[in-house]
C-alpha positions in Angstrom: -68.2 -60.4 70.3 -69.3 -59.9 66.8 -68.6 -56.2 67.1 -65.1 -56.8 68.3 -64.2 -59.5 65.6 -65.8 -57.4 62.9 -63.9 -54.1 63.6 -60.6 -55.9 64.0 -60.9 -57.8 60.7 -62.9 -55.3 58.5 -59.7 -53.1 58.6 -58.0 -55.9 56.6 -61.1 -56.3 54.4 -60.8 -52.7 53.7 -57.5 -53.3 51.9 -58.9 -56.3 50.1 -62.0 -54.5 48.7 -60.3 -51.1 48.1 -57.5 -52.8 46.0 -60.2 -54.9 44.1 -62.3 -51.9 43.2 -59.0 -49.9 42.3 -57.8 -52.6 40.0 -61.2 -53.0 38.4 -61.2 -49.1 37.9 -57.7 -49.1 36.3 -58.4 -52.2 34.1 -61.9 -51.4 33.0 -62.0 -47.6 32.4 -61.5 -46.7 28.7 -57.8 -46.2 29.2 -57.0 -49.8 29.2 -53.9 -50.9 27.2 -52.5 -49.9 23.8 -49.0 -49.1 22.5 -46.7 -47.0 20.4 -43.1 -47.2 19.4 -41.6 -45.6 16.2 -43.0 -43.1 13.9 -44.3 -45.2 11.2 -47.9 -44.7 11.4 -51.0 -45.6 9.4 -54.7 -44.8 9.6 -55.4 -48.3 10.8 -56.0 -48.5 14.5 -56.4 -44.7 15.0 -58.2 -43.1 17.8 -61.9 -43.9 18.0 -64.4 -41.1 18.0 -66.8 -41.3 20.9 -70.4 -39.8 21.0 -72.4 -38.9 24.0 -74.6 -41.8 24.6 -72.1 -44.5 23.5 -71.8 -47.3 26.0 -70.1 -50.5 26.7 -71.3 -53.3 29.2 -68.9 -55.9 30.7 -69.0 -58.9 32.9 -66.0 -59.1 35.4 -66.1 -62.9 36.4 -64.1 -64.1 38.1 -62.8 -61.4 40.3 -60.7 -62.9 43.1 -58.2 -61.6 45.5 -56.3 -63.2 48.3 -53.5 -62.1 50.8 -52.2 -63.3 54.2 -55.1 -61.1 55.9 -57.9 -62.7 53.7 -59.7 -63.1 50.5 -62.6 -61.8 48.3 -64.1 -64.0 45.6 -66.9 -62.6 43.5 -67.9 -60.8 40.3 -69.3 -57.6 38.8 -72.3 -57.8 36.6 -73.5 -55.0 34.3 -70.3 -53.2 34.6 -71.3 -50.1 32.3 -69.4 -47.3 30.8 -71.5 -44.5 29.2 -70.2 -41.4 27.5 -72.4 -38.8 29.5 -70.9 -35.7 28.2 -68.1 -33.9 26.1 -66.1 -30.7 26.3 -63.5 -29.5 23.9 -60.8 -31.4 26.0 -62.6 -34.2 27.9 -65.2 -37.0 27.7 -67.2 -37.5 30.9 -67.7 -41.4 31.5 -70.3 -42.5 33.7 -69.8 -45.9 35.5 -72.3 -48.1 37.0 -72.3 -51.9 38.1 -73.3 -54.7 40.6 -70.8 -56.2 42.7 -71.3 -59.4 44.8 -69.0 -62.0 46.3 -67.7 -63.6 49.6 -65.4 -61.9 52.0 -63.2 -64.2 54.2 -60.9 -62.5 56.8 -59.7 -64.9 59.7 -62.6 -65.2 61.9 -65.0 -62.9 59.8 -66.8 -64.0 56.6 -69.7 -62.8 54.9 -71.5 -62.1 51.7 -71.0 -58.8 50.1 -73.7 -57.3 47.8 -73.8 -53.7 46.5 -73.7 -51.4 43.6 -70.9 -49.3 42.0 -71.3 -45.8 40.6 -68.8 -43.3 39.5 -67.3 -41.4 36.7 -64.1 -40.9 34.8 -62.7 -37.8 32.7 -60.8 -39.1 29.6 -59.0 -36.8 27.2 -60.7 -36.4 23.7 -57.5 -36.2 21.9 -55.6 -39.4 23.2 -58.1 -41.2 25.7 -55.6 -40.4 28.6 -57.2 -40.9 31.9 -57.2 -37.7 34.1 -59.3 -38.5 37.2 -61.8 -41.3 38.1 -64.0 -41.6 41.1 -65.9 -44.7 42.4 -68.5 -45.1 45.0 -70.1 -48.3 46.2 -72.9 -49.0 48.7 -74.6 -52.2 49.9 -74.4 -54.7 52.8 -71.9 -57.4 54.0 -74.0 -60.2 55.7 -72.1 -61.6 58.6 -73.8 -64.6 60.6 -77.1 -63.5 59.0 -76.8 -60.0 60.2 -76.4 -57.3 57.5 -73.9 -54.6 57.9 -74.4 -51.6 55.5 -71.1 -50.4 53.9 -70.0 -47.6 51.8 -66.8 -46.8 49.8 -65.5 -43.7 48.1 -62.5 -43.7 45.9 -60.9 -40.9 44.1 -58.0 -41.5 41.7 -55.9 -39.3 39.6 -52.8 -39.5 37.5 -50.0 -36.9 36.8 -49.4 -36.8 34.0 -52.8 -38.0 32.7 -52.4 -41.8 32.1 -51.8 -41.9 28.4 -52.0 -45.8 28.0 -53.3 -45.5 24.5 -51.1 -44.0 22.0 -52.7 -43.9 18.5 -52.5 -45.3 15.9 -52.1 -48.8 17.5 -49.4 -51.0 15.9 -47.5 -54.1 16.7 -44.7 -52.5 19.0 -43.8 -51.8 22.6 -43.2 -48.7 24.7 -42.7 -47.6 28.3 -45.7 -46.6 30.5 -44.8 -44.0 33.2 -46.9 -41.8 35.5 -48.0 -41.2 39.1 -51.3 -42.5 40.2 -52.7 -41.1 43.5 -55.5 -42.8 45.4 -57.7 -41.4 48.4 -61.0 -42.4 49.8 -62.8 -44.1 52.7 -64.5 -47.3 53.7 -67.4 -47.2 56.3 -69.5 -49.9 57.8 -72.3 -48.3 59.7 -71.9 -48.3 63.3 -68.6 -50.4 63.2 -66.0 -48.8 61.0 -65.0 -45.4 59.4 -61.6 -45.8 57.8 -60.0 -43.3 55.4 -57.1 -44.4 53.0 -54.7 -42.8 50.6 -51.6 -43.6 48.7 -49.8 -43.4 45.5 -48.0 -45.6 43.1 -45.6 -44.9 40.4 -46.2 -46.8 37.3 -43.3 -47.9 35.2 -43.7 -50.8 33.0 -43.3 -52.0 29.4 -46.5 -52.4 27.2 -46.2 -54.4 24.2 -48.8 -55.1 21.3 -47.9 -58.6 20.2 -50.3 -59.4 17.5 -53.7 -59.0 15.9 -56.2 -61.8 16.5 -59.9 -62.5 16.4 -61.6 -62.7 19.8 -65.1 -63.9 20.5 -67.1 -62.5 23.4 -70.7 -62.3 24.1 -70.9 -59.1 22.2 -69.6 -60.7 19.1 -66.4 -61.8 17.3 -63.9 -58.9 16.6 -60.5 -58.2 15.1 -58.5 -57.0 18.0 -54.9 -55.8 19.0 -53.5 -58.0 21.8 -51.9 -56.0 24.4 -49.6 -57.2 27.2 -48.7 -55.5 30.4 -46.8 -57.0 33.3 -49.7 -59.0 34.7 -52.4 -58.0 32.3 -53.6 -59.1 28.8 -56.2 -57.0 26.9 -57.8 -57.1 23.5 -58.7 -53.6 21.9 -60.9 -53.3 19.0 -61.1 -50.1 16.8 -64.5 -51.1 15.5 -65.8 -51.4 19.1 -63.8 -48.3 20.2 -62.8 -49.9 23.3 -61.4 -53.1 24.9 -63.2 -56.3 24.2 -61.6 -58.5 26.9 -59.0 -58.2 29.7 -57.5 -60.8 31.8 -55.3 -60.2 35.0 -53.3 -63.0 36.6 -51.1 -61.9 39.3 -49.2 -64.0 41.8 -46.8 -63.2 44.6 -45.8 -64.0 48.1 -48.3 -61.5 49.6 -51.1 -61.2 47.0 -52.8 -63.0 44.2 -55.3 -61.3 41.9 -57.2 -63.0 39.1 -59.8 -61.3 36.9 -61.6 -61.7 33.5 -63.6 -59.0 31.9 -65.6 -59.6 28.7 -67.7 -57.4 26.7 -71.4 -58.3 26.7 -72.8 -55.6 24.6 -72.1 -52.2 23.2 -73.7 -49.4 21.1 -72.8 -46.1 19.4 -74.9 -43.1 18.8 -75.0 -41.3 15.5 -74.2 -37.7 15.4 -76.5 -35.4 13.4 -73.7 -34.4 11.0 -71.2 -37.1 9.9 -67.7 -35.6 9.5 -64.8 -37.4 7.8 -61.2 -36.4 8.4 -57.9 -37.0 6.6 -54.5 -35.7 7.7 -51.7 -35.8 5.1 -49.1 -36.5 6.1 -50.3 -38.0 9.3 -46.7 -38.1 10.5 -44.6 -35.0 10.2 -41.9 -32.9 11.5 -42.7 -29.7 13.4 -43.0 -26.8 11.1 -44.1 -28.7 8.1 -47.0 -28.3 6.0 -49.9 -30.6 6.8 -53.4 -30.7 5.0 -56.6 -31.4 6.9 -59.5 -32.3 4.5 -62.8 -34.2 4.6 -66.4 -33.9 3.9 -69.5 -33.2 6.2 -72.9 -34.7 5.4 -76.3 -34.8 7.0 -76.4 -38.2 8.9 -80.1 -38.7 8.3 -80.3 -37.7 4.6 -76.7 -38.0 3.3 -76.9 -34.6 1.7 -73.7 -32.6 1.9 -73.6 -29.8 4.7 -73.1 -26.6 2.5 -71.3 -23.6 4.2 -71.1 -25.4 7.4 -68.7 -24.0 10.0 -65.6 -26.1 10.3 -63.2 -25.6 13.4 -60.1 -27.7 13.9 -58.3 -27.8 17.3 -55.4 -29.6 18.7 -56.4 -29.6 22.4 -52.8 -30.7 23.6 -51.3 -27.5 22.1 -54.3 -25.2 22.2 -53.9 -24.4 18.5 -57.1 -23.9 16.3 -58.1 -23.1 12.7 -61.4 -22.4 11.0 -62.8 -22.6 7.6 -66.2 -23.6 5.8 -67.4 -26.3 3.6 -68.2 -25.8 -0.1 -71.2 -26.8 -2.0 -70.4 -30.5 -1.9 -69.7 -30.5 1.9 -65.8 -30.6 1.4 -63.3 -28.7 3.4 -59.6 -28.5 3.3 -56.9 -26.3 5.0 -53.2 -26.3 5.2 -51.6 -25.9 8.6 -48.1 -25.7 10.1 -47.6 -28.9 12.2 -47.0 -27.5 15.8 -44.4 -29.0 18.4 -46.2 -31.4 20.5 -45.0 -32.9 23.7 -45.6 -36.6 24.5 -45.7 -37.8 28.0 -44.5 -41.1 26.9 -41.9 -40.5 24.1 -40.6 -43.3 22.0 -37.9 -43.6 19.4 -37.8 -40.5 17.1 -41.5 -39.5 18.1 -41.8 -35.9 19.8 -45.5 -36.1 20.4 -48.7 -37.2 19.1 -52.3 -35.8 19.7 -55.7 -35.9 18.2 -57.0 -33.3 15.9 -60.6 -32.7 16.5 -62.7 -31.3 13.6 -66.1 -29.9 14.4 -68.7 -29.0 11.9 -72.0 -27.1 12.8 -74.9 -25.9 10.6 -78.5 -25.0 11.2 -78.5 -26.4 14.8 -76.8 -29.6 13.7 -73.2 -30.6 14.7 -70.8 -33.4 14.4 -67.0 -34.1 15.0 -64.2 -36.4 14.3 -60.8 -37.0 16.0 -57.7 -38.3 14.2 -54.1 -38.4 15.2 -51.3 -36.0 14.1 -47.6 -37.5 15.0 -44.5 -35.4 15.1 -41.1 -36.8 14.9 -37.5 -35.7 15.3 -36.0 -35.8 11.7 -32.8 -35.1 9.8 -33.0 -33.9 6.2 -31.7 -36.2 3.6 -28.3 -35.4 2.1 -27.9 -33.1 -0.9 -28.9 -35.0 -3.8 -26.5 -35.9 -6.5 -27.6 -35.0 -10.2 -25.8 -36.9 -13.0 -26.3 -36.9 -16.8 -25.2 -35.2 -20.0 -23.8 -31.8 -19.5 -24.1 -30.8 -23.1 -26.6 -31.6 -25.9 -29.0 -30.2 -28.3 -32.4 -28.5 -27.8 -35.4 -30.5 -28.5 -33.6 -33.9 -27.8 -34.6 -35.9 -24.6 -32.0 -36.5 -22.1 -32.1 -38.7 -19.1 -30.8 -37.5 -15.8 -30.2 -39.6 -12.4 -30.9 -38.2 -9.1 -30.0 -39.8 -5.9 -29.8 -38.9 -2.0 -29.0 -40.8 1.0 -31.2 -40.5 4.1 -29.4 -41.0 7.5 -32.6 -42.5 9.0 -33.1 -44.8 6.0 -36.7 -42.9 5.4 -38.1 -43.0 1.9 -37.6 -39.8 0.0 -39.1 -37.7 -2.7 -37.3 -35.8 -5.3 -38.1 -32.4 -7.1 -36.2 -31.3 -10.1 -36.1 -27.8 -11.3 -35.0 -27.6 -15.0 -34.3 -24.0 -14.9 -36.3 -23.4 -18.0 -39.6 -22.6 -16.4 -40.7 -26.3 -15.8 -40.1 -28.8 -13.0 -40.8 -32.5 -12.3 -43.1 -31.7 -9.2 -42.5 -34.0 -6.2 -41.8 -37.5 -7.4 -41.8 -40.6 -5.1 -41.3 -41.8 -2.5 -38.4 -43.9 -3.4 -36.1 -45.9 -1.1 -33.0 -44.0 0.4 -30.0 -44.3 -1.9 -32.1 -45.5 -5.0 -31.1 -43.9 -8.2 -34.1 -42.1 -10.0 -34.0 -41.5 -13.6 -36.0 -38.6 -15.0 -36.0 -37.4 -18.6 -36.2 -33.8 -19.9 -36.2 -32.0 -23.2 -34.9 -28.4 -23.3 -36.7 -26.5 -26.0 -34.2 -23.8 -26.5 -30.4 -23.4 -26.6 -28.8 -22.0 -23.7 -27.2 -22.8 -20.4 -29.1 -24.2 -17.6 -28.5 -25.1 -13.9 -30.5 -28.2 -13.1 -31.4 -28.2 -9.5 -32.6 -31.2 -7.4 -34.0 -31.4 -3.9 -34.8 -34.3 -1.7 -37.5 -34.5 1.0 -38.1 -37.5 3.3 -41.6 -38.8 4.1 -41.8 -36.6 7.3 -41.2 -33.5 5.5 -37.5 -32.7 6.2 -35.9 -31.3 3.1 -32.4 -31.0 1.8 -30.4 -28.4 0.3 -30.4 -28.1 -3.6 -28.0 -30.3 -5.6 -27.1 -28.8 -9.0 -25.8 -29.7 -12.5 -24.7 -27.3 -15.2 -25.6 -28.2 -18.7 -25.4 -26.5 -22.1 -27.8 -26.7 -25.0 -26.2 -25.1 -28.1 -28.0 -24.8 -31.3 -28.6 -27.7 -33.4 -25.6 -28.1 -35.8 -23.7 -31.0 -37.2 -20.7 -32.5 -35.4 -18.3 -31.2 -37.9 -19.4 -27.6 -37.6 -19.6 -28.0 -33.7 -15.9 -29.0 -33.7 -15.0 -26.3 -36.1 -16.6 -23.7 -33.8 -15.0 -24.8 -30.8 -11.5 -24.7 -32.5 -12.2 -21.3 -34.1 -14.3 -19.3 -31.5 -14.1 -16.2 -33.5 -15.9 -17.7 -36.5 -18.6 -18.9 -34.2 -19.0 -15.4 -32.8 -19.1 -13.9 -36.4 -21.7 -16.5 -37.6 -23.9 -15.7 -34.4 -23.8 -12.0 -35.2 -24.7 -12.5 -38.8 -27.6 -14.8 -37.9 -28.6 -12.4 -35.3 -28.8 -15.2 -32.9 
C-alpha cells in the first residue's frame, strides 16, 4: 500500500522539488539581477573582481511551493557559493547547502532532509552564467519510514545568461535567452524518473533605486533590481547580491522565497592591481588608454618590471607591457567591436577588460568594463571671429558644433601658426565656446576647428581665413588698400 501511494505521488513530488531546486539555482547563483540601458556609464557599480577563495553564505527561508499536485515548505541553510577556480574566461563556483522541509502530495506527506552540492561556471568578463549543475541527496521520511532520494540537475543557457551588465545604473533593459534543464530524481527502490525541458527567458529587468539593506552580514548600499516576480539587492562592496525575494502567484503554482546574506569574505591576491579605462565608453576604432599600478599586497611596495597582460575575453584581443619603477603601467589600444547578447539603446557591446600582473611567482588581476556604442560624429564646427587684425594683439574666436545625439563635445583648434588649443571641454552640444589667440607674425592663416563627442566620434574640420598684416596706423592701412602699388613698393624697400 505504501509502495503504491509513494510511486504515484512522488512523480508529482518530483516536479515540486525539481522546480524548487531549479529556482533556487537560478536565483542564488552569482548571475542574479542587474541592469543596463544607455551608454552613460561611470565606474560606480562596475564589475566586481572575484578571487579564488571568495565566498558568500545565504539562508533561504522561507522556501515554499504549491500546486494542484501538492506542496513543499522548507528552507535551505548554509547555502554557500565559493570561487573554487579561475581560468582566463570563467570562474568555477562551488555550491553547498542543507535543505529540509515538508512534502505534502495528496496521500503522501513526509519530511525531507538532505544536502545540496554543485558548481557553476561564470564568465569573468561579465558574470554571465554559462552552466550549472546541482546534486541533492538525503531522505524523505514517510510514516516513520525513511526513503533515500537523490536528484541531479544540469542547466545551461544559450547564450550565456548575462543578467548583469556593468556598470549597474538606474535603468531598465530586456533579458533574453534559452535555458535548458535536464536531470533525474530517484527514490531508492521506488522511483527513477528522468526529466528535461527548456524555457525561453524574455522579460524586462529594472534597477529602480539605490537603498541601504540590512541583513545578518551587515548593512550595505545596494542597487534594487526588479524582475517580473523577483526583487533583489546587489552590493558592489559585497560583490554579489545581499537579498532576494520571490513572490509568484498563479492558478497552477505559487512560489515564495527569501534569501538573505549571512556572511561573506574576500581573499587578498598577492599583487594588488588597479585599473583605469579612459574613456570607459567609446566607439569601436577609437583610442582607449588602460593604466594603473601594481603593488605587493603584503608590503605595499610597487611591483617593478612586472609582466602586464590585458585581455578582452569576449573578443580574444590581448596586449602586453611591463610596469615601471613605481609599479605604474599604461598602454593605448584601439577599442574593438564587441557584440552584446542583450543590446540596449546605442550600446553595441560591453565586456570586462582583465588586467593580469605577474612577478617573481606572485600574481594579481583586476576586471573593469569597457562599453562600445553606436555614435554619430558632431556637425562640422562653425568658427567665428575677426578675419583681419594685427600681430601681437589678442583676438577672441567662437567655435560651436551640434551633436545629433546631444552628447557633450570637445573642441580642438589649430591656429595654423604651429600652435593649437589642445582638446578643450567637454561642453554641451550647441554651446558657444570662446577661445583667444595672438598671432606673433603677420601673414594669412587658416584657423581650423574640430569637434569630438565624449565617445570619440570626430567631426570634419571647420575653417576660417584670417589675415594679420604688419602693424601700421589706420591711415596708412587705408592708403595701402587704396594704392596697392605703393604698398608693394614700400614692401620691397623694407625688404619684408
